[in-house]
Every structure is written in structure tokens, then in C-alpha cells.
N, C-alpha and C positions, 0 to 999 in steps of 0.2 A: 569504367574498369571494375571488374568484380573484386570484392574484398575477401581475402582468405581468413578463415577463422580456425584456430586450433582449440580443441576442448578435450578435457579428460572426463570420461564417464565410467561408471562402475561396470563390473563384469555383467551384472544382470541386465542393465540397460543396453550394453553392447550386444548381448545375445538377442534382445528384443529388436534392436535396430537391424541386426543381420537377418532376423526372421522376416521383418517388414520388407527388407530389400529383396530377399529371396521370393517372397510371395507376390510382391507388387511388380517386380522387374525394374523398379526405379533405382537410380543411383542413391548413394548415401546423401549426396548434396541435394538431390531433388526431395528426398524425404525430410531432411532438416529444414530446407527452405519452406516446404509446405507447413511443417509444424510451427515454424517461427511466424509465418504469415497468419495462421489460425490463432496462435496465442496473442500476437500483437493486435489483431482485430478485436479479440475478446477483451483485452486489457484496455485498449484505447476507447472502446465502445462503452465502457462502464461509466455511469454518471453517479457521482457521489455528492450528496448534500453536504453543506457546511457542517452540520451536526455529525454526520458519519466521519468526515475527515477529522474533526476535533476529537471525537470519541476514540477513533483508532489510534490517534497519536497521544492520547492521555491529557488533552487540554481541557476537558470538561470536568467540572467539579460542582459541588453545591455547598451551600451554607445557609445559615439562618440569620435573620436580623430584622430590624424594624421595617415596616412597609415603605417608609419614606427614605430609606437608606441611600438610594441613588441620588435623590434630590438634596439630601442634607448630609452627604458623606463627610464634609469638612467639620461640621458640628459634632458628629459622632466620633470622628477621629480625635478632635480636641478633647472631648470628654473622656475618651479612652486613655489618652496620654496623661491627663490630669490625674486619673485614678492610679496610674502606674508611677507617678512622680512622688 
């Protein structure tokens, strides 16, 4: 069973939709279905690398530290806490 959708669009987009309807001879429903199919195909077809996802969401940062920081993180944390105490 088809799903009914109600949407509000601005006057400019409404005029463009009416012009498309007039030129193509299609119904508003047919035009919107075609637009949604094209947009959905485009969006779902995009492949994003992990780096792109993290960058777009703000999860990527940078810092500086010793070369062995990953291996000896507890040692460096302990030293840092001693300096703060």
C-alpha cells in the first residue's frame, strides 16, 4: 500500500515543481518519486572511508608526544600525574 507524504516547500520550489509538471506532463507524485529515487541512489551509493566519517563528525584530532607513547602510556600517565601532585 502506498505511503502518503505531506511536505511544505517554499514558493520558489513550488513554482519550479509546477513548471516541471507542466513541461513533463507528469504528476507531482511522479516527479517527487523520481527525485527521491535519484537522490536515494546517489546517497546510498556513496562510499566513505573511516577517515572521512571521523573527519566529518569531528572525531579526528592530533597531538604530540614521545614516539613510544602508545606502548608506554601508563608510564607517561604516571609521570604526568606525579608532576601535577
